[in-house]
matplotlib code that plots the C-alpha trace (Angstrom):
import matplotlib.pyplot as plt

x = [0.0, 2.8, 4.4, 1.0, 0.3, 3.8, 3.4, -0.1, 1.2, 4.6, 5.3, 9.0, 11.4, 12.8, 9.3, 8.7, 12.1, 11.1, 7.7, 9.5, 12.0, 9.2, 7.5, 10.8, 11.3, 7.8, 8.4, 11.8, 10.3, 7.3, 8.3, 10.5, 7.9, 5.2, 7.5, 8.2, 4.5, 3.8, 6.7, 5.6, 1.9, 2.4, 3.3, 6.8, 5.4, 3.2, 5.5, 6.1, 2.4, 1.8, 4.3, 2.8, -0.7, 0.5, 2.2, -0.8, -3.1, -0.6, -0.2, -4.0, -4.4, -1.5, -3.1, -6.5, -4.8, -2.9, -6.0, -7.8, -4.8, -4.5, -8.2, -8.0, -4.8, -6.4, -9.7, -8.6, -4.7, -1.9, -2.8, -6.2, -4.5, -2.1, -4.9, -7.0, -4.0, -3.7, -7.4, -7.2, -4.3, -6.2, -9.2, -7.0, -5.4, -8.8, -10.1, -7.0, -7.3, -11.0, -10.2, -9.1, -7.5, -4.5, -2.7, -0.4, 3.0, 3.2, -0.5, -2.0, -5.0]
y = [0.0, 2.4, 2.0, 2.7, 5.7, 7.2, 6.6, 8.1, 11.3, 11.4, 14.8, 14.4, 11.8, 11.3, 10.5, 8.1, 6.4, 6.0, 4.5, 2.1, 1.2, 0.4, -1.7, -3.6, -4.1, -5.6, -7.9, -9.0, -9.8, -11.8, -13.7, -16.2, -16.7, -17.5, -20.1, -21.6, -21.8, -23.6, -26.0, -26.8, -27.2, -29.6, -33.3, -34.0, -35.9, -33.0, -30.1, -29.3, -29.4, -27.2, -24.6, -24.7, -24.2, -21.4, -19.6, -20.1, -18.5, -15.8, -15.0, -14.8, -12.5, -10.3, -10.1, -9.1, -6.6, -5.1, -4.7, -3.0, -0.7, 0.2, 1.1, 3.2, 4.9, 5.7, 6.9, 8.7, 9.0, 7.5, 8.7, 7.0, 3.8, 3.7, 4.8, 1.8, -0.4, 0.8, 0.3, -3.3, -3.9, -2.5, -4.6, -7.7, -6.9, -6.5, -9.7, -11.6, -10.1, -11.1, -14.8, -17.0, -19.9, -21.3, -23.9, -26.5, -27.1, -29.7, -29.4, -30.9, -29.1]
z = [0.0, 0.8, -2.6, -4.3, -2.1, -2.8, -6.5, -6.5, -4.9, -6.7, -8.2, -8.8, -10.2, -6.7, -5.3, -8.2, -7.4, -3.7, -4.7, -7.1, -4.3, -1.9, -4.6, -5.2, -1.5, -1.2, -4.2, -2.8, 0.6, -0.7, -3.8, -2.0, 0.7, -1.9, -3.5, -0.1, 0.7, -2.6, -2.0, 1.6, 0.7, -2.2, -1.9, -3.3, -6.3, -7.3, -6.6, -10.3, -11.0, -8.0, -9.2, -12.7, -11.3, -9.0, -11.9, -14.2, -11.7, -10.8, -14.5, -15.1, -12.1, -13.3, -16.8, -15.3, -12.9, -15.9, -18.0, -15.1, -14.4, -18.0, -18.2, -15.1, -16.3, -19.7, -18.2, -15.0, -15.0, -13.1, -9.6, -9.7, -10.9, -7.9, -5.5, -6.7, -6.2, -2.6, -2.1, -3.4, -1.1, 1.9, 1.1, 0.8, 4.2, 5.8, 4.4, 5.5, 9.0, 9.1, 8.4, 11.2, 9.3, 11.0, 9.0, 10.6, 8.9, 6.1, 5.1, 8.3, 9.8]

ax = plt.figure().add_subplot(projection="3d")
ax.plot(x, y, z, "-o")
ax.set_aspect("equal")
plt.show()
């Protein structure tokens, strides 16, 4: 959310750099974790299939997000696009906080 908010308000190249750095920090901290979650959740004999399914779903979601972002950018400009990204991130955080699902390690519940 912080990266989106900084990018939405960016009025200078430096602010844009700060927003991009925050976005990169987020990606660096989360991508390895997501891969670990997939590897831990999938049985060893289906790990390749699990990564394929994960990347297929991720790619589809990124395509949809990019289409929505492009439409927002074209219709309302870049600030609205990044504000919508922050709103979607806030909604996801609220929904995650509202769920009380605790998973045991190695797929046991």
